[in-house]
C-alpha positions in Angstrom: 29.9 38.6 -294.2 26.2 39.5 -294.1 24.4 39.9 -290.8 21.4 37.6 -290.0 19.2 40.7 -290.4 20.6 41.4 -293.8 20.1 37.8 -294.8 16.5 37.8 -293.6 15.8 41.1 -295.4 17.2 39.8 -298.7 15.6 36.4 -298.7 12.8 35.7 -301.2 10.5 32.8 -301.9 11.3 31.4 -305.3 9.4 28.8 -307.3 11.5 28.9 -310.5 15.1 27.8 -310.5 18.0 27.9 -312.9 19.2 24.5 -314.3 22.6 25.1 -312.7 23.5 22.2 -310.3 23.8 22.7 -306.6 26.9 21.3 -304.9 26.4 18.7 -302.2 28.7 20.7 -300.0 26.2 23.5 -299.9 23.4 21.1 -298.9 25.7 19.6 -296.2 26.4 23.2 -294.9 22.6 24.0 -294.9 21.8 20.8 -293.0 24.7 21.3 -290.6 23.2 24.7 -289.8 19.7 23.2 -289.3 21.2 20.6 -286.9 22.2 23.5 -284.6 18.6 24.6 -284.1 17.0 24.3 -280.6 14.3 21.6 -280.1 11.8 20.6 -277.5 13.7 18.8 -274.7 16.7 18.7 -277.1 15.0 15.7 -278.8 16.0 16.8 -282.3 13.0 15.2 -284.0 14.0 16.2 -287.5 15.2 13.9 -290.3 16.2 15.1 -293.7 16.1 13.3 -297.0 18.0 14.9 -299.8 16.8 14.0 -303.3 18.6 14.7 -306.5 17.5 11.8 -308.7 15.2 13.0 -311.5 13.0 10.0 -311.5 12.5 10.2 -307.7 11.7 13.9 -308.0 9.1 13.1 -310.6 7.4 10.5 -308.3 7.5 13.0 -305.4 5.8 15.6 -307.6 3.2 13.1 -308.7 2.4 12.2 -305.0 2.1 15.9 -304.2 0.0 16.8 -307.2 -2.4 13.9 -306.5 -2.9 15.2 -302.9 -3.2 18.8 -304.2 -5.9 17.9 -306.8 -8.0 16.3 -304.0 -7.5 19.3 -301.8 -8.5 21.8 -304.5 -11.6 19.7 -305.3 -12.7 19.5 -301.7 -11.9 23.1 -300.8 -14.9 25.3 -299.8 -16.1 27.8 -302.4 -14.4 30.8 -300.7 -11.1 29.0 -300.7 -11.4 28.0 -304.3 -12.0 31.7 -305.2 -9.0 32.7 -303.1 -6.8 30.1 -304.7 -7.8 31.3 -308.2 -7.2 34.9 -307.3 -3.7 34.1 -306.1 -3.0 31.9 -309.1 -2.4 28.8 -306.9 -3.1 25.5 -308.7 -2.5 21.9 -307.8 0.4 21.8 -310.2 3.8 21.9 -308.6 6.5 21.9 -311.3 9.1 23.3 -309.0 9.3 19.9 -307.3 10.7 18.4 -310.5 12.6 21.4 -311.8 14.6 22.3 -308.7 18.1 20.6 -308.8 17.6 19.3 -305.2 14.7 18.6 -302.8 15.1 18.4 -299.1 12.2 16.6 -297.5 11.9 17.4 -293.8 10.3 14.7 -291.6 9.4 15.1 -287.9 9.0 12.3 -285.3 5.4 12.8 -284.1 6.1 11.0 -280.8 8.5 13.7 -279.6 7.5 16.7 -277.5 7.0 20.0 -279.5 8.1 18.2 -282.7 6.2 20.6 -285.0 7.6 23.7 -283.4 11.1 22.2 -283.4 10.9 21.3 -287.1 10.0 24.9 -288.1 12.8 26.4 -286.1 15.2 24.2 -288.0 13.5 25.2 -291.3 14.1 28.9 -290.3 17.8 28.1 -289.9 17.8 26.4 -293.3 16.2 29.5 -295.0 18.9 31.8 -293.7 21.7 29.3 -294.6 20.4 29.0 -298.1 20.3 32.8 -298.5 23.9 33.0 -297.3 24.9 30.5 -300.0 23.0 32.3 -302.7 20.4 29.6 -303.0 16.6 29.9 -302.8 13.6 27.8 -302.0 9.9 27.8 -301.3 8.5 26.1 -298.1 6.0 23.7 -299.7 3.7 21.8 -297.4 1.7 19.1 -299.1 -1.9 18.6 -297.9 -1.4 14.8 -297.5 1.9 13.1 -296.9 1.5 9.4 -296.1 2.6 8.5 -299.7 6.1 9.9 -298.9 6.7 7.4 -296.1 5.9 4.5 -298.4 7.9 5.9 -301.3 11.0 6.7 -299.3 10.9 3.9 -296.7 10.3 6.3 -293.8 9.1 4.8 -290.5 5.4 5.5 -289.7 6.3 7.6 -286.6 7.8 10.3 -288.8 5.6 12.7 -290.8 6.6 14.8 -293.7 6.3 18.5 -292.7 7.7 20.4 -295.6 9.5 19.9 -298.9 12.2 22.5 -299.8 13.0 22.6 -303.5 16.6 24.0 -303.6 18.4 25.9 -306.4 19.8 29.1 -307.7 16.9 31.5 -308.3 15.4 31.6 -311.8 13.3 34.7 -310.9 13.6 37.8 -308.9 10.4 38.3 -306.9 9.7 41.7 -305.4 10.2 42.1 -301.7 6.8 41.2 -300.1 5.4 43.9 -297.8 6.1 43.6 -294.1 4.1 45.1 -291.3 6.1 47.8 -289.4 7.6 46.7 -286.1 5.5 49.4 -284.4 2.4 47.4 -285.4 3.6 44.0 -284.2 5.8 44.6 -281.1 4.5 46.1 -277.9 6.1 47.0 -274.6 4.6 45.5 -271.4 1.0 45.4 -272.8 -0.9 45.1 -276.0 -0.9 48.3 -278.0 1.8 50.1 -276.0 4.4 50.9 -278.7 7.9 49.6 -278.3 10.1 52.6 -277.8 13.0 53.3 -280.1 11.4 51.6 -283.1 12.8 52.8 -286.4 10.8 52.0 -289.5 
């Protein structure tokens, strides 16, 4: 069995997926892993909606792309340039092409709900890697449409959509800063001894 460090090192962000279906038992495993995450005051503010229906995935994509178009139109000039340079558009085909979507909602009335959600998402990413599955953490710029579409109470906010599937691409490992540049001992800039790059 791979260690957590090995899983973290091998994980890649994927936006293209194989057509191969994903078993519901894998999704249950991933969400059971997320359920173990710590949360502020143990309030467990997360709720997960699993979507496999093609028509519903299409409607989710449409809601996201409408919000993305508006975001791209209103973005300041410097951001528009950056988005173009990175090849980022308002189109999100992976939301329809992935076999499964997991929509992660957080209860905004709970303490530290945003931080708690993202800890759970971190657990999900490693559990997916363990199962040979991939995702991209997609955060729509506007999310109110999702509450209406999926019947979600207003005190919950969509934080992230995770398209889940077997990878249809093999992205290169993105560069990581060396530990010696990001971890210090006792004070800023004091290298952490014993760091191996």
